[in-house]
NUZA-461259 format. One record per residue (C-alpha): residue in one letter; x, y, z. Coordinates in steps of 0.1 Angstrom, whole numbers, plus 5000, padded with zeros to 4 digits. Layout:
! NUZA-461259
aXYZ;...
! end
This chain:
! NUZA-461259
m522152815039;s519653115020;d516253175024;s516253144980;r517652804985;a515552685013;s512452784992;s513752604962;k514152254983;k511252264998;e509352374966;a511251994948;k510351824985;q506351974977;l506551864935;r507951524943;a505051484972;q502351584946;a503851334919;a503851054944;r500051164947;e499651154913;a501150824906;i499050634940;d496050784923;i496650624886;l497550354903;y494750304926;e492050424894;i493850094878;s493849914912;t490349974911;l489649814872;l491349504883;n489149504912;t491849414940;h490549544963;l493149764978;d493050094998;r495350394988;r497050335019;a497349985011;l498550054979;s501050324986;l502650055013;c502949804983;v504250024956;s506850164987;l507749804991;v508849664960;e510050034952;n513049874985;g513449534963;v510549364974;n509649084946;p505649184933;e505048854923;a505748724958;l504048974975;a501048914956;v500848554970;v501348705006;i498448945001;k496248664989;e497148415017;l496848685044;r493348765026;r492648395028;e493448325059;a491548615072;e488348465057;n488648155069;l489448335102;q485848525100;q483948245088;d485548005121;g483248285144;p484648435172;d486248155190;a488848085168;m491348285184;d490548155215;v493347965224;d492347825259;g489747675235;
! end
């Protein structure tokens, strides 16, 4: 492969990565305004899941349920996960 083609592919890859970062930045701002409490990494993972076919509504339900469970575990204290009782 010639240097110019390799350079062109590298530039295209960098442009796609930059566009993805900008999209996540915009989505993060919207997410913050909507008080979703998702950080950039979590938001990026959610976007990736949706892009790969996960139903967004189902994903939202799972996230809410995980948050509820985490809150319940925190309220129950450190012994909540002790299986030996």
